[in-house]
N, C-alpha and C positions, 0 to 999 in steps of 0.2 A: 503493500500500500504505500502510495506517495505521501511524503510529508512536506515540511516547509522548504527543504532544500531544493525542491523542484522548481521554485520560482525565484529569480534573482532578486536580491534586495533592491529597493528603489533608490537608495543612497540619498533620501531626502530627510530633512529635519522633521522629527516626529511631534515636536512641541506644538500644541494647539490644534492637532488634527484628530483627536479622539474626543467624542462627545459621549457622555454617560448620562442615562436617564431611566425612566421606568416604563414598563408596559402598561399603559393606561395612566390617567391622572385623576380620574373623577371617581372617587370612592368614599362613601360617607363615613366608612369606619376609619379613614385617614384623619378625619376631624375628631373622632373620638379618641384616637391614638395620639393626637397632638401635632400632627404635621400641618394640619390646616387649623385655624382658629375654631372654636366650638361654634356651631350653627352656620358654618360656611355653606352657601348653596352650590349646587353643581356648576352653575353658570359663572361662579366667581372663582372657581378653583384654578383654571389654566393660568390666569395672570399671577396668581400666588405662586403656583408651581414654577412658572417661568422666571422667578426670582432666584431660584436655586439651581435650575437645570436649563441647559440650552437646547434640549431635544426630548421629544417623547414618542412613544409607539402608540399609535391609535388602535385601540381594541374594538371600538364600536363599529368600525368598518368591517369587522368579521361578521358580527350579528346582524347587521343591516346594510343595505345597499346605500353608499354615500350619495348624498344630493349636493350638487355644486353650491347652491345658495346657503345651505347650512355649513358646508365646509368652509365657505368664504366668511361667514359670520364667525366661525370658531377661530379661523386663521387670524382674524383681525384682533382677537382678544390677546394675542401673544406679541412681543416685540418683533420688529421687522427681521432681525437676523436669526429668530428662532427656526429650529428645523423639526420636521415630522417624518416618522417612518409610518406607513399605514399598513395594516394587515389586510390581505385580500379576502373578500367575502367568502363565506363558508360554502356558498352554492358553487364555487369554483374549486374548492379544495376537500370539503368533506361530504357535500350532498349534491354531487354533480348530476345534472339532468343532461343526457346526451344530446338531446334535441334543443336545449335552451342555452347551454353554457357560452357559446360564441356571442350570442346577443348580450348576455349577461356581462361578459368581459367588456364589451363596447361601452355598456352602461356604466360599469365601474370606472373605466377610463374617463368618461365624462364627468362623473361624480367628483373625482379627486382633481379635476382640471385646475381649480384655483391654487392648489399647491404647486402644481407644475408650472403654471403661468408665473407665479411669484418666486420660483426657484427655491422652493422651501421644502420639497420632497427629497429627503435623503435616501429613501429605499422604499420599495414596495415589498412586503414580506408574504411570501408563498409558504405558509405553514401547512404541512401535510399531517394527517393523523397516524397513529401507530399501524392502523390497518393498511395503509397505503404502502404495500410491499413492492419490491423490485421485480415485477413480472412483465411480460410483454404488453399487456393493456395499460398498465401504469406508465411504463416507459414511453409508449406512443402518446398517451394523453398528456404527460408532462412536456413532451416535445412540441406538441400541438399547442399547449397553453403558453409556453415560452415564446412560441412564434407570434400568437395573437397579441401578446403583451410586449412584443418588441418595440424598442425605443425607450422603455421605461427602465429605472434602475432597479433590477430584480435581485431579490435575495431569496434563496430557497432552504427552508428548514425541513429537514427529515427526521421522523421519529422512530423509523425502524432501521435496524443495523444492516439490512440487506443493501441499502443504498451507500453504504461506506465502501466503495469501490473505486479503483483507479479509473476505470472507464467513465464513471459518473463524474468524477473530478475533472477529467479531460474534456468531457462535453460541456460541462458549466464553464470551464475556462475558455473554450472555443466560443461560446456564446457571450463571454464577458459577464456572466451571471456570478453572483456571490453565494458561495456555500456558507450557511450560517453555523457558526460554532455553538455548541450548546453545553450547558452545565446542568446536569440532572442526576438523579439517582443512578447507580451503577446496577442496573437490573437487566436480566436476560432479555435480549431482543431489542433493547432501546439503542438508539444511534449513539455511537461512543463520543468521547470528548476528544476532539482533534483540533489541531491548529493549522489545518490546511487552507491555503489562500488560492482561490480560483479567479479572482477579479483584482488586478492591480489598482483599480480605482477605490475599491471599498472592502474592508472586512466588517463583519457583523457578528456580535456575540449575544446570546440570550441566557440569563441565569434564572433557572426555574425552581432552584432550590433542590435539596437532596433528601427530601422526606420519602424515603422508600416505603415506609409503612402506609403512607396515604396516597401514594402515587396512583395506584390502580383502584382506588376506593370508589371512584364514580363521583366523589364529592370534591368540588373544586377548592372549598374552604379548607379541606384536609390536604389535598394534593399540594397546594402552594403555600402551606403554612410552615415557613422555614426562615431561620435567621442565620445568615452566613458568619461563621467565626473569622477572626482575623487570619488564621492560618489557611483557610480555604480561599480567601481573597489574595493572600500573598502568593498562593500557587499560580494564580492568573497574572497578578501584577509583576511578579519576578521572572516569569517564564513564558507563558503562552501569549499574552498580549504584546510584549515587546517583539517577539518573533513575528507576529502577525503585522504589527505596525511597521516593521522594517521592510514589509513586501507589499504594502498597500498605501495609497496616498491618503486615505482617510479611514476612519474606524468609528463604528457606532456600537454602544453597549447598552443593553436594557436588562433591568431586573423585573422579573414576573412574580416574585414571591410577595404578593400584595397584601395577603390577608389581614395582617395586623400592622400595616405600614412598615414592615420590613424592607420593602423595596427601596423607598427613598433614603432609608437610613443606610442600607448596604451600598446604594449607589453613591452616596456621599463619602462612605469609607473607602470605596474603591477609587473615587476621584482623587482623594487625599493621597492614596498610595501611588497612583500614576503621577500626580503632580510632583511628588517626592522623587520620583525616578525620571523626571524631565518629560514625562508623557502627560499632556494636558487634557483633562476632561473639562466639562463645563463647571462653572463655579456657582 
């Protein structure tokens, strides 16, 4: 299996090129946990969030098809230099209708148009479920989907270990699509923790937590209830992230362990570690 040595270093200064944030920002429990002031309404959260982080990963675009007017209103709540990653809608990754998906992809592209026009879209995340295994049908669908979404900054997250293959990495590299690095429990069948870079423009990492007991519970509150200790963040800050940063022009990192506001706390911790090492996340 190919690793980082397969791409040559970019030889660029890494300072200021890594943005750290969270997967989603609108959580009522974050006010209860003290990240937002008590009583903060959903519409007030993004401006407060943007005081601490320079990027967020939009989750609601997975649950519902984005509408351009709503995306524009949301975009205007953040500072001009703020960046967004957007998760592709579930009807294109989890609940695919063979007769509808191409039209839905066009609808999605139109919906996130304001982020593209404002040059605030850092990446479009294609997150596939654990049941999306590397077989002929899945390979064909992924190739067609990447074609239909061509021209967008695409990042692909696999949950099944069958996709951890040199041929997959080579095809993503050919398409200049980003393989998403993941931190999650070490359970049989899950995609492994890798520092492979397939796109010299961007590396992308997602921290889901390592709650092995709750991962397959079917309960999101249990699955993502995890607080990263310093030693696990050091593992990334000292090794994996610097190696990825040396081979990509930019990097984005998101924490998805949102249940009790662990995500913003861990994102701030990792940002400090990267800053100490000359790798700058958002402040």
